[in-house]
KETOR-147060 format. One record per residue: x negated, y negated, z negated of N, C-alpha, C, O in turn. Coordinates in pm, whole numbers, plus 50000, padded with zeros to 5 digits. Example, Ala and Ser with C-alpha at 12.3 -4.5 7.8 and 13.67 -1.06 7.14 Angstrom:
# residues 2
48681 / 50569 / 49220 / 48770 / 50450 / 49220 / 48680 / 50330 / 49220 / 48576 / 50332 / 49154
48715 / 50225 / 49292 / 48633 / 50106 / 49286 / 48710 / 49997 / 49213 / 48659 / 49886 / 49196
This chain:
# residues 181
90425 / 73336 / 20667 / 90526 / 73385 / 20761 / 90546 / 73530 / 20681 / 90452 / 73604 / 20653
90691 / 73557 / 20647 / 90713 / 73665 / 20595 / 90727 / 73825 / 20677 / 90761 / 73835 / 20795
90697 / 73936 / 20594 / 90677 / 74076 / 20677 / 90773 / 74079 / 20774 / 90728 / 74114 / 20883
90895 / 74054 / 20773 / 91021 / 74089 / 20807 / 90961 / 74029 / 20993 / 90937 / 74097 / 21093
90955 / 73879 / 20970 / 90944 / 73816 / 21028 / 90839 / 73858 / 21172 / 90844 / 73872 / 21294
90752 / 73864 / 21059 / 90610 / 73917 / 21140 / 90665 / 74056 / 21242 / 90657 / 74078 / 21363
90705 / 74108 / 21163 / 90796 / 74258 / 21221 / 90807 / 74233 / 21379 / 90758 / 74271 / 21485
90892 / 74156 / 21332 / 91008 / 74102 / 21445 / 90932 / 74058 / 21590 / 90964 / 74104 / 21700
90818 / 73955 / 21566 / 90720 / 73871 / 21630 / 90636 / 73948 / 21685 / 90576 / 73892 / 21777
90600 / 74072 / 21662 / 90491 / 74165 / 21717 / 90558 / 74305 / 21804 / 90509 / 74374 / 21893
90700 / 74310 / 21730 / 90793 / 74381 / 21814 / 90824 / 74334 / 21941 / 90817 / 74403 / 22043
90862 / 74203 / 21937 / 90909 / 74130 / 22129 / 90759 / 74104 / 22123 / 90739 / 74137 / 22240
90626 / 74069 / 22074 / 90495 / 74152 / 22182 / 90494 / 74258 / 22243 / 90457 / 74269 / 22360
90536 / 74351 / 22171 / 90516 / 74484 / 22206 / 90593 / 74526 / 22366 / 90543 / 74590 / 22458
90718 / 74469 / 22356 / 90802 / 74496 / 22448 / 90750 / 74437 / 22591 / 90765 / 74490 / 22701
90671 / 74290 / 22554 / 90626 / 74227 / 22683 / 90531 / 74276 / 22760 / 90487 / 74230 / 22865
90492 / 74394 / 22688 / 90352 / 74405 / 22767 / 90389 / 74583 / 22856 / 90413 / 74687 / 22794
90386 / 74573 / 22968 / 90415 / 74733 / 23031 / 90356 / 74837 / 22954 / 90271 / 74820 / 22866
90404 / 74947 / 22992 / 90374 / 75061 / 22901 / 90184 / 75084 / 23007 / 90080 / 75126 / 22957
90200 / 75051 / 23112 / 90073 / 75111 / 23188 / 89955 / 75006 / 23177 / 89844 / 75014 / 23230
90011 / 74894 / 23085 / 89907 / 74817 / 23022 / 89857 / 74818 / 22893 / 89756 / 74766 / 22847
89982 / 74912 / 22822 / 89945 / 74947 / 22696 / 89847 / 75086 / 22688 / 89773 / 75111 / 22593
89860 / 75154 / 22786 / 89773 / 75300 / 22826 / 89627 / 75190 / 22844 / 89535 / 75207 / 22763
89616 / 75108 / 22924 / 89464 / 75100 / 22927 / 89385 / 75043 / 22881 / 89263 / 75038 / 22898
89497 / 74962 / 22776 / 89425 / 74861 / 22635 / 89425 / 74976 / 22549 / 89373 / 74954 / 22439
89465 / 75087 / 22566 / 89467 / 75180 / 22425 / 89303 / 75263 / 22497 / 89214 / 75311 / 22427
89303 / 75260 / 22618 / 89166 / 75339 / 22631 / 89044 / 75277 / 22598 / 88936 / 75325 / 22564
89087 / 75142 / 22617 / 88938 / 75096 / 22575 / 88940 / 75102 / 22395 / 88839 / 75134 / 22333
89036 / 75077 / 22346 / 89035 / 75090 / 22195 / 88995 / 75204 / 22160 / 88895 / 75204 / 22088
89059 / 75342 / 22197 / 89022 / 75479 / 22169 / 88867 / 75493 / 22196 / 88804 / 75554 / 22110
88797 / 75442 / 22308 / 88678 / 75461 / 22357 / 88572 / 75395 / 22257 / 88462 / 75448 / 22242
88610 / 75270 / 22183 / 88541 / 75237 / 22069 / 88552 / 75330 / 21924 / 88466 / 75364 / 21843
88690 / 75353 / 21932 / 88661 / 75495 / 21797 / 88584 / 75599 / 21819 / 88500 / 75649 / 21743
88629 / 75642 / 21970 / 88510 / 75794 / 22003 / 88320 / 75721 / 21971 / 88229 / 75790 / 21927
88309 / 75605 / 22000 / 88182 / 75592 / 21944 / 88156 / 75518 / 21804 / 88048 / 75467 / 21774
88241 / 75519 / 21744 / 88194 / 75475 / 21615 / 88143 / 75587 / 21519 / 88205 / 75687 / 21482
87994 / 75544 / 21479 / 87912 / 75627 / 21359 / 87966 / 75690 / 21278 / 87907 / 75789 / 21236
88119 / 75653 / 21216 / 88149 / 75762 / 21143 / 88274 / 75877 / 21212 / 88306 / 75989 / 21173
88318 / 75805 / 21311 / 88375 / 75927 / 21405 / 88286 / 76040 / 21444 / 88307 / 76159 / 21420
88179 / 75988 / 21507 / 88046 / 76092 / 21544 / 88029 / 76196 / 21459 / 88030 / 76314 / 21491
88006 / 76130 / 21298 / 87946 / 76194 / 21187 / 88073 / 76286 / 21133 / 88050 / 76370 / 21047
88169 / 76273 / 21171 / 88271 / 76342 / 21088 / 88380 / 76457 / 21179 / 88431 / 76453 / 21291
88381 / 76569 / 21052 / 88401 / 76686 / 21103 / 88558 / 76723 / 21122 / 88608 / 76804 / 21201
88642 / 76611 / 20994 / 88762 / 76656 / 20988 / 88836 / 76502 / 20977 / 88845 / 76441 / 20870
88883 / 76457 / 21096 / 88980 / 76321 / 21111 / 89122 / 76341 / 21116 / 89183 / 76436 / 21165
89168 / 76234 / 21057 / 89322 / 76262 / 21059 / 89376 / 76106 / 21197 / 89351 / 75986 / 21189
89423 / 76155 / 21266 / 89499 / 76032 / 21366 / 89634 / 76042 / 21379 / 89699 / 76050 / 21275
89710 / 76043 / 21518 / 89826 / 76011 / 21471 / 89892 / 76052 / 21633 / 89837 / 76017 / 21738
89986 / 76112 / 21627 / 90028 / 76106 / 21771 / 90134 / 75999 / 21816 / 90238 / 75987 / 21752
90107 / 75926 / 21922 / 90173 / 75754 / 21915 / 90315 / 75740 / 21943 / 90387 / 75836 / 21919
90331 / 75704 / 21958 / 90472 / 75604 / 21971 / 90470 / 75547 / 22119 / 90360 / 75522 / 22168
90568 / 75528 / 22182 / 90528 / 75454 / 22299 / 90503 / 75298 / 22287 / 90475 / 75228 / 22385
90519 / 75242 / 22133 / 90476 / 75120 / 22126 / 90327 / 75057 / 22094 / 90277 / 74945 / 22082
90281 / 75208 / 22087 / 90200 / 75219 / 21944 / 89989 / 75213 / 22072 / 89966 / 75241 / 22190
89912 / 75171 / 21975 / 89801 / 75223 / 22064 / 89796 / 75413 / 22075 / 89806 / 75505 / 21995
89779 / 75399 / 22203 / 89822 / 75549 / 22269 / 89678 / 75663 / 22227 / 89556 / 75653 / 22217
89771 / 75755 / 22215 / 89647 / 75859 / 22132 / 89647 / 75983 / 22167 / 89573 / 76069 / 22119
89752 / 76003 / 22275 / 89775 / 76142 / 22316 / 89658 / 76202 / 22386 / 89627 / 76319 / 22368
89569 / 76093 / 22494 / 89459 / 76178 / 22578 / 89346 / 76208 / 22473 / 89285 / 76314 / 22460
89331 / 76092 / 22400 / 89240 / 76097 / 22290 / 89230 / 76243 / 22204 / 89135 / 76322 / 22212
89333 / 76256 / 22132 / 89356 / 76406 / 22055 / 89350 / 76485 / 22162 / 89279 / 76577 / 22121
89373 / 76506 / 22254 / 89359 / 76617 / 22340 / 89216 / 76650 / 22376 / 89158 / 76759 / 22381
89173 / 76524 / 22402 / 88999 / 76515 / 22432 / 88915 / 76610 / 22354 / 88840 / 76693 / 22406
88937 / 76588 / 22181 / 88868 / 76627 / 22082 / 88889 / 76714 / 22004 / 88813 / 76754 / 21916
89020 / 76759 / 22037 / 89068 / 76900 / 21938 / 88962 / 77020 / 21907 / 88932 / 77081 / 21804
88928 / 77025 / 22008 / 88822 / 77153 / 22019 / 88684 / 77141 / 21990 / 88593 / 77224 / 21991
88689 / 76999 / 21958 / 88535 / 76968 / 21897 / 88556 / 76923 / 21721 / 88482 / 76966 / 21633
88638 / 76857 / 21703 / 88660 / 76862 / 21550 / 88802 / 76897 / 21527 / 88895 / 76910 / 21607
88794 / 76915 / 21340 / 88938 / 76919 / 21292 / 89012 / 76821 / 21314 / 88972 / 76720 / 21257
89142 / 76804 / 21401 / 89200 / 76644 / 21419 / 89328 / 76735 / 21348 / 89367 / 76848 / 21376
89377 / 76635 / 21239 / 89450 / 76664 / 21175 / 89594 / 76544 / 21211 / 89570 / 76424 / 21218
89708 / 76587 / 21226 / 89856 / 76465 / 21278 / 89940 / 76478 / 21126 / 89961 / 76581 / 21062
89970 / 76368 / 21100 / 90071 / 76327 / 21004 / 90213 / 76393 / 21026 / 90278 / 76371 / 21128
90249 / 76460 / 20943 / 90443 / 76516 / 20993 / 90523 / 76452 / 20879 / 90489 / 76439 / 20761
90647 / 76412 / 20945 / 90704 / 76317 / 20805 / 90792 / 76406 / 20755 / 90875 / 76468 / 20823
90776 / 76414 / 20634 / 90842 / 76510 / 20463 / 90887 / 76436 / 20407 / 90825 / 76378 / 20318
91047 / 76403 / 20444 / 91115 / 76310 / 20340 / 91040 / 76157 / 20373 / 91019 / 76095 / 20477
91006 / 76129 / 20201 / 90912 / 75953 / 20224 / 90776 / 75997 / 20246 / 90699 / 75902 / 20233
90712 / 76112 / 20275 / 90574 / 76153 / 20286 / 90530 / 76192 / 20400 / 90598 / 76240 / 20491
90412 / 76173 / 20399 / 90309 / 76225 / 20518 / 90231 / 76367 / 20485 / 90122 / 76363 / 20428
90297 / 76507 / 20528 / 90235 / 76596 / 20542 / 90122 / 76591 / 20668 / 90134 / 76513 / 20762
89986 / 76708 / 20651 / 89888 / 76670 / 20719 / 89920 / 76859 / 20766 / 89966 / 76950 / 20696
89866 / 76861 / 20934 / 89903 / 76942 / 21004 / 89774 / 76947 / 21130 / 89765 / 76880 / 21233
89698 / 77035 / 21084 / 89646 / 77046 / 21211 / 89669 / 77045 / 21344 / 89763 / 77121 / 21365
89621 / 76988 / 21463 / 89652 / 76968 / 21596 / 89573 / 77107 / 21687 / 89459 / 77093 / 21731
89622 / 77191 / 21701 / 89574 / 77294 / 21774 / 89601 / 77291 / 21960 / 89547 / 77373 / 22035
89672 / 77206 / 21995 / 89690 / 77201 / 22110 / 89817 / 77139 / 22156 / 89889 / 77106 / 22062
89863 / 77113 / 22271 / 90000 / 77046 / 22314 / 90118 / 77142 / 22296 / 90238 / 77116 / 22288
90039 / 77290 / 22291 / 90197 / 77404 / 22251 / 90232 / 77384 / 22105 / 90342 / 77421 / 22064
90162 / 77340 / 22040 / 90183 / 77336 / 21869 / 90272 / 77214 / 21826 / 90321 / 77218 / 21713
90296 / 77114 / 21900 / 90352 / 77035 / 21891 / 90518 / 77024 / 21893 / 90577 / 77049 / 21998
90589 / 76985 / 21777 / 90775 / 76949 / 21823 / 90774 / 76840 / 21778 / 90689 / 76764 / 21730
90931 / 76837 / 21806 / 90974 / 76649 / 21788 / 90973 / 76680 / 21644 / 90985 / 76794 / 21600
90954 / 76521 / 21537 / 90996 / 76530 / 21441 / 91147 / 76528 / 21411 / 91223 / 76476 / 21493
91189 / 76577 / 21308 / 91293 / 76535 / 21266 / 91338 / 76395 / 21232 / 91460 / 76380 / 21226
91265 / 76293 / 21209 / 91284 / 76164 / 21146 / 91281 / 76088 / 21258 / 91387 / 76030 / 21282
91195 / 76072 / 21331 / 91136 / 76005 / 21431 / 91103 / 76052 / 21581 / 91070 / 75968 / 21665
91113 / 76170 / 21607 / 91141 / 76240 / 21680 / 90975 / 76272 / 21798 / 90958 / 76331 / 21905
90858 / 76175 / 21676 / 90726 / 76207 / 21724 / 90682 / 76345 / 21745 / 90759 / 76437 / 21715
90572 / 76368 / 21791 / 90530 / 76491 / 21824 / 90465 / 76527 / 21680 / 90396 / 76439 / 21627
90485 / 76657 / 21609 / 90416 / 76714 / 21488 / 90369 / 76832 / 21559 / 90395 / 76890 / 21665
90249 / 76853 / 21415 / 90222 / 77024 / 21491 / 90289 / 77142 / 21394 / 90367 / 77116 / 21302
90256 / 77240 / 21419 / 90366 / 77305 / 21358 / 90317 / 77446 / 21276 / 90385 / 77544 / 21246
90198 / 77422 / 21255 / 90119 / 77495 / 21192 / 90139 / 77458 / 21022 / 90225 / 77392 / 20964
90015 / 77535 / 20970 / 90048 / 77561 / 20825 / 90014 / 77403 / 20727 / 89937 / 77321 / 20777
90058 / 77383 / 20636 / 90002 / 77227 / 20608 / 89868 / 77230 / 20573 / 89832 / 77328 / 20508
89782 / 77142 / 20600 / 89650 / 77085 / 20545 / 89672 / 77042 / 20417 / 89723 / 76930 / 20413
89649 / 77096 / 20307 / 89609 / 77047 / 20164 / 89488 / 77000 / 20104 / 89507 / 76945 / 19995
89353 / 77007 / 20147 / 89281 / 76969 / 20150 / 89211 / 76860 / 20190 / 89092 / 76866 / 20220
89289 / 76742 / 20193 / 89279 / 76606 / 20182 / 89147 / 76546 / 20155 / 89089 / 76464 / 20225
89105 / 76599 / 20041 / 88910 / 76530 / 20025 / 88845 / 76579 / 20155 / 88772 / 76496 / 20210
88855 / 76678 / 20202 / 88799 / 76751 / 20294 / 88808 / 76590 / 20427 / 88719 / 76576 / 20511
88903 / 76509 / 20420 / 88953 / 76417 / 20542 / 88835 / 76284 / 20519 / 88828 / 76198 / 20432
88749 / 76313 / 20642 / 88642 / 76207 / 20639 / 88694 / 76069 / 20735 / 88631 / 75964 / 20724
88743 / 76073 / 20772 / 88814 / 75918 / 20854 / 88929 / 75953 / 20944 / 88956 / 76051 / 21013
89007 / 75801 / 20909 / 89145 / 75838 / 20915 / 89225 / 75711 / 21050 / 89264 / 75599 / 21019
89230 / 75754 / 21150 / 89256 / 75661 / 21247 / 89404 / 75590 / 21244 / 89499 / 75657 / 21282
89430 / 75428 / 21190 / 89561 / 75446 / 21093 / 89659 / 75336 / 21211 / 89622 / 75219 / 21206
89747 / 75357 / 21287 / 89845 / 75265 / 21322 / 89893 / 75165 / 21229 / 89888 / 75180 / 21107
89933 / 75079 / 21280 / 90004 / 74918 / 21169 / 90055 / 74819 / 21295 / 90018 / 74812 / 21412
90127 / 74766 / 21239 / 90260 / 74651 / 21290 / 90153 / 74540 / 21347 / 90161 / 74483 / 21456
90029 / 74521 / 21223 / 89976 / 74403 / 21223 / 89855 / 74395 / 21124 / 89871 / 74443 / 21011
89749 / 74345 / 21154 / 89604 / 74370 / 21100 / 89561 / 74231 / 21061 / 89610 / 74132 / 21115
89477 / 74223 / 20974 / 89429 / 74059 / 20988 / 89281 / 74065 / 20963 / 89235 / 74179 / 20965
89180 / 73949 / 20936 / 89034 / 74004 / 20995 / 88983 / 74039 / 20837 / 88865 / 74071 / 20822
89072 / 74034 / 20722 / 88989 / 74070 / 20607 / 89002 / 74280 / 20622 / 88931 / 74362 / 20564
89102 / 74302 / 20705 / 89131 / 74456 / 20696 / 89253 / 74472 / 20678 / 89303 / 74569 / 20736
89318 / 74407 / 20616 / 89441 / 74398 / 20565 / 89562 / 74455 / 20665 / 89550 / 74434 / 20786
89667 / 74520 / 20617 / 89757 / 74636 / 20725 / 89863 / 74601 / 20698 / 89877 / 74572 / 20579
89978 / 74588 / 20781 / 90117 / 74587 / 20766 / 90168 / 74675 / 20839 / 90165 / 74653 / 20960
90221 / 74780 / 20798 / 90266 / 74844 / 20858 / 90437 / 74863 / 20879 / 90490 / 74759 / 20841
90535 / 74957 / 20925 / 90683 / 74939 / 20948 / 90740 / 74909 / 20865 / 90834 / 74833 / 20886
90710 / 74955 / 20722 / 90790 / 74881 / 20590 / 90843 / 75007 / 20517 / 90929 / 74985 / 20433
90804 / 75139 / 20537 / 90871 / 75237 / 20517 / 90754 / 75312 / 20356 / 90777 / 75380 / 20256
90623 / 75242 / 20422 / 90524 / 75291 / 20294 / 90468 / 75406 / 20334 / 90378 / 75430 / 20254
90475 / 75501 / 20426 / 90473 / 75622 / 20440 / 90270 / 75617 / 20426 / 90201 / 75665 / 20337
90225 / 75536 / 20556 / 90085 / 75542 / 20531 / 89991 / 75491 / 20390 / 89883 / 75528 / 20343
90096 / 75385 / 20350 / 89990 / 75355 / 20210 / 90016 / 75477 / 20123 / 89919 / 75505 / 20053
90111 / 75549 / 20111 / 90130 / 75659 / 19992 / 90020 / 75804 / 20063 / 89991 / 75893 / 19982
89973 / 75815 / 20189 / 89927 / 75863 / 20240 / 89759 / 75842 / 20157 / 89699 / 75926 / 20091
89728 / 75732 / 20182 / 89597 / 75619 / 20211 / 89559 / 75666 / 20092 / 89471 / 75751 / 20099
89597 / 75638 / 19989 / 89611 / 75681 / 19811 / 89593 / 75788 / 19797 / 89528 / 75813 / 19695
89624 / 75876 / 19860 / 89573 / 76017 / 19862 / 89427 / 76099 / 19870 / 89377 / 76196 / 19813
89370 / 75965 / 20021 / 89226 / 76010 / 20076 / 89151 / 75850 / 20026 / 89126 / 75746 / 20086
89131 / 75899 / 19882 / 89066 / 75740 / 19888 / 88887 / 75734 / 19963 / 88826 / 75630 / 19985
88849 / 75832 / 19983 / 88717 / 75888 / 20011 / 88671 / 75853 / 20204 / 88572 / 75813 / 20266
88835 / 75905 / 20240 / 88785 / 75871 / 20379 / 88784 / 75785 / 20445 / 88862 / 75712 / 20384
88748 / 75721 / 20545 / 88689 / 75581 / 20601 / 88830 / 75542 / 20710 / 88850 / 75603 / 20815
88898 / 75455 / 20669 / 88999 / 75407 / 20716 / 89018 / 75289 / 20816 / 89015 / 75171 / 20782
89041 / 75337 / 20957 / 88998 / 75253 / 21066 / 89133 / 75194 / 21118 / 89202 / 75284 / 21166
89182 / 75091 / 21123 / 89276 / 75069 / 21188 / 89300 / 75037 / 21314 / 89222 / 74951 / 21355
89400 / 75084 / 21414 / 89368 / 75038 / 21561 / 89503 / 74981 / 21625 / 89613 / 75035 / 21618
89471 / 74856 / 21688 / 89580 / 74775 / 21730 / 89518 / 74690 / 21830 / 89400 / 74656 / 21824
89618 / 74646 / 21946 / 89607 / 74571 / 22052 / 89617 / 74452 / 21984 / 89685 / 74429 / 21884
89516 / 74351 / 22070 / 89481 / 74261 / 22019 / 89584 / 74146 / 21979 / 89543 / 74064 / 21898
89720 / 74131 / 22032 / 89809 / 74061 / 21965 / 89835 / 74097 / 21874 / 89908 / 74025 / 21806
89783 / 74247 / 21809 / 89856 / 74262 / 21678 / 89731 / 74182 / 21534 / 89743 / 74174 / 21412
89643 / 74147 / 21611 / 89543 / 74089 / 21487 / 89556 / 73938 / 21483 / 89536 / 73861 / 21578
89607 / 73892 / 21308 / 89654 / 73800 / 21255 / 89531 / 73720 / 21194 / 89421 / 73774 / 21177
89554 / 73606 / 21166 / 89455 / 73561 / 21051 / 89466 / 73625 / 20932 / 89379 / 73665 / 20854
89605 / 73630 / 20927 / 89632 / 73647 / 20766 / 89775 / 73703 / 20789 / 89849 / 73660 / 20878
89814 / 73816 / 20690 / 89885 / 73888 / 20666 / 89934 / 73904 / 20550 / 89861 / 73940 / 20458
90069 / 73878 / 20533 / 90128 / 73899 / 20339 / 90065 / 74042 / 20289 / 90066 / 74138 / 20366
90015 / 74051 / 20168 / 90008 / 74205 / 20092 / 90069 / 74175 / 19984 / 90095 / 74068 / 19928
90093 / 74308 / 19956 / 90186 / 74390 / 19873 / 90074 / 74445 / 19776 / 89978 / 74485 / 19842
90050 / 74464 / 19591 / 90010 / 74547 / 19561 / 89942 / 74690 / 19559 / 89852 / 74745 / 19495
90044 / 74730 / 19677 / 90037 / 74910 / 19679 / 89986 / 74868 / 19837 / 89966 / 74976 / 19893
89960 / 74773 / 19917 / 89919 / 74835 / 20082 / 89737 / 74863 / 20053 / 89665 / 74831 / 19958
89712 / 74926 / 20163 / 89597 / 74983 / 20100 / 89523 / 74913 / 20215 / 89581 / 74908 / 20323
89388 / 74851 / 20201 / 89327 / 74760 / 20323 / 89237 / 74843 / 20360 / 89182 / 74912 / 20275
89194 / 74857 / 20526 / 89144 / 74920 / 20623 / 88987 / 74907 / 20563 / 88950 / 74830 / 20475
88925 / 74983 / 20619 / 88744 / 74967 / 20579 / 88687 / 74906 / 20732 / 88573 / 74859 / 20739
88772 / 74910 / 20846 / 88708 / 74862 / 20980 / 88885 / 74869 / 21041 / 88980 / 74944 / 21019
88866 / 74748 / 21125 / 88989 / 74730 / 21242 / 88954 / 74742 / 21368 / 88902 / 74632 / 21390
88948 / 74797 / 21455 / 88932 / 74803 / 21613 / 89083 / 74760 / 21729 / 89187 / 74818 / 21759
89022 / 74636 / 21764 / 89121 / 74611 / 21884 / 89055 / 74617 / 22033 / 88936 / 74647 / 22029
89088 / 74602 / 22118 / 89066 / 74577 / 22256 / 88953 / 74457 / 22318 / 88872 / 74445 / 22411
88996 / 74395 / 22223 / 88893 / 74244 / 22241 / 88805 / 74218 / 22082 / 88721 / 74127 / 22076
88830 / 74293 / 21978 / 88758 / 74266 / 21856 / 88769 / 74394 / 21775 / 88827 / 74502 / 21777
88654 / 74305 / 21678 / 88621 / 74448 / 21598 / 88593 / 74382 / 21438 / 88509 / 74292 / 21446
88631 / 74399 / 21325 / 88679 / 74335 / 21220 / 88605 / 74471 / 21124 / 88615 / 74473 / 21001
């Protein structure tokens, strides 16, 4: 199956799940993330401020930003800049997608990022990730080669195999509410 067809199929599956159920499933996924040895050891973690159809991260970010340096991506043209999350008051709606983005200075020491929690449209059992198609995360992940990459997804986003391109960056680990690859 091609990427466009898979994206449509997953989008429809996401729509079928009520937001309250996404929140419940997200809590189980993010609980696994916070128990992950790499997360427990990390001082600098890149997360994301979730959209309504993604694994929800808002509660997690708000719970952990005082104990760790938590970074969130900010869209800048075709790239993602990193900024530290310092609390809900630091967010503004991003210009391209309306996603909450921190307003502080750009975090440029990408070599300090120890773990990245990555959203995706779909993942497979080999750790391959398929995003929304704009390549934002693939470009970012190439700039942070030493960071441990953990994809998070609902179980229905976990597939046996997804089509890969040479520029796609695989995950080191993928966590869903029922599985871990």
